[in-house]
C-alpha positions as CSV (number, residue, x, y, z in Angstrom):
1,M,0.4,-0.1,0.1
2,L,2.8,2.5,0.6
3,L,4.7,1.9,-2.5
4,P,1.9,3.4,-4.8
5,L,1.9,6.3,-2.2
6,L,6.0,6.8,-2.3
7,A,5.7,6.6,-5.6
8,G,3.4,9.4,-6.3
9,C,5.6,11.5,-4.3
10,G,8.8,10.3,-6.0
11,G,7.4,11.4,-9.2
12,D,6.3,14.9,-8.0
13,S,10.1,15.9,-6.8
14,L,11.5,14.1,-10.2
15,D,8.4,16.7,-12.3
16,T,10.0,19.9,-10.3
17,A,13.6,18.9,-10.7
18,E,13.0,18.2,-14.6
19,E,11.2,21.7,-14.8
20,T,13.8,22.9,-13.2
21,K,16.3,22.2,-15.1
22,E,13.9,23.1,-18.3
23,E,13.9,26.4,-16.8
24,T,17.7,26.9,-16.3
25,K,18.0,25.5,-20.0
26,T,15.9,27.9,-21.6
27,A,17.6,30.6,-19.7
28,E,20.9,29.6,-20.7
29,T,19.6,29.6,-24.2
30,A,18.2,33.0,-23.7
31,E,21.3,34.5,-22.9
32,I,23.0,32.6,-25.6
33,K,21.1,34.2,-28.3
34,E,21.5,37.6,-27.2
35,E,24.3,39.5,-29.7
36,P,26.5,41.5,-28.1
37,K,26.5,45.4,-30.2
38,K,29.3,45.0,-33.2
39,E,31.9,47.9,-33.0
40,L,30.4,50.1,-36.2
41,P,33.3,50.4,-39.0
42,E,35.1,53.9,-39.3
43,I,33.2,55.4,-42.2
44,P,35.9,58.9,-43.6
45,A,33.8,61.7,-43.6
46,E,34.4,62.7,-47.0
47,N,31.7,59.8,-47.8
48,R,29.6,60.2,-44.5
49,L,25.6,61.9,-45.6
50,S,25.5,65.3,-43.8
51,A,23.0,68.3,-43.8
52,E,26.4,70.6,-45.4
53,K,26.8,68.3,-48.0
54,I,23.4,68.4,-48.9
55,A,22.9,71.9,-48.0
56,S,26.1,72.4,-50.9
57,F,24.4,71.2,-53.8
58,P,22.4,74.5,-55.3
59,I,18.8,75.5,-55.5
60,A,17.4,74.9,-58.9
61,S,16.5,78.2,-60.1
62,D,14.7,79.1,-63.2
63,A,17.8,81.2,-63.6
64,M,19.8,78.0,-64.4
65,S,20.4,76.7,-67.8
66,E,18.8,73.6,-68.9
67,E,22.5,72.3,-68.6
68,E,23.2,73.7,-65.2
69,L,19.5,71.9,-64.3
70,R,20.5,68.4,-65.9
71,N,24.0,68.4,-64.0
72,L,22.6,69.4,-60.4
73,C,20.1,66.2,-61.1
74,V,23.2,63.8,-62.5
75,E,25.1,65.1,-59.7
76,F,22.9,64.5,-56.6
77,F,21.2,61.4,-58.1
78,R,25.2,60.2,-58.0
79,F,25.4,61.4,-54.2
80,S,22.0,60.2,-53.0
81,Q,23.5,56.6,-54.3
82,T,27.0,56.9,-53.0
83,F,27.3,58.1,-49.4
84,A,27.7,55.7,-47.0
85,W,25.9,54.4,-43.7
86,T,25.9,51.6,-41.6
87,P,23.1,50.6,-39.5
88,S,23.5,50.8,-35.7
89,E,21.2,46.8,-35.6
90,T,20.6,44.2,-38.2
91,W,17.0,44.7,-39.9
92,S,15.4,41.8,-42.0
93,Y,12.7,43.4,-44.8
94,T,11.1,42.0,-47.7
95,I,10.9,43.2,-51.5
96,G,7.0,43.5,-53.0
97,S,4.8,40.4,-52.2
98,S,8.2,38.1,-51.6
99,T,8.3,36.5,-48.7
100,A,11.9,36.1,-48.7
101,A,13.6,37.3,-45.8
102,H,16.5,40.2,-47.2
103,Y,18.9,41.3,-44.5
104,M,21.1,44.9,-43.6
105,N,23.3,43.6,-41.2
106,Q,24.9,45.6,-38.5
107,G,28.5,46.9,-38.8
108,S,28.1,46.2,-42.6
109,V,29.1,49.5,-44.7
110,Y,26.2,50.3,-47.4
111,G,25.9,53.1,-50.4
112,G,22.7,55.1,-50.7
113,F,19.5,55.3,-49.8
114,P,18.4,51.7,-48.3
115,Y,15.6,51.3,-50.4
116,L,17.3,52.4,-53.4
117,H,20.9,49.6,-52.8
118,G,22.2,47.5,-50.4
């Protein structure tokens, strides 16, 4: 008669021990998944996006010739595709109706606006 009672009591302590092991394992896994912040690469000042660089482009006016206006557009277009930047964390995104994930990785240097070039 005591055997089922002892087995029943012992089962509770085993279940508790297993739960404790599982909780410890889950906590350790959570710690492992946490990635340390990477040191961001240094981007030379001449390649960085800045308010000063944008302000250095002249504002189009009626006084400009068609050639000057065209050159201004081309220069700004080139600038907008080539300035360097790096994300401070990794970002994922999808393109159109695709379900495939694409990534912009922390610490990688990219050129141009993020929605134009990777």
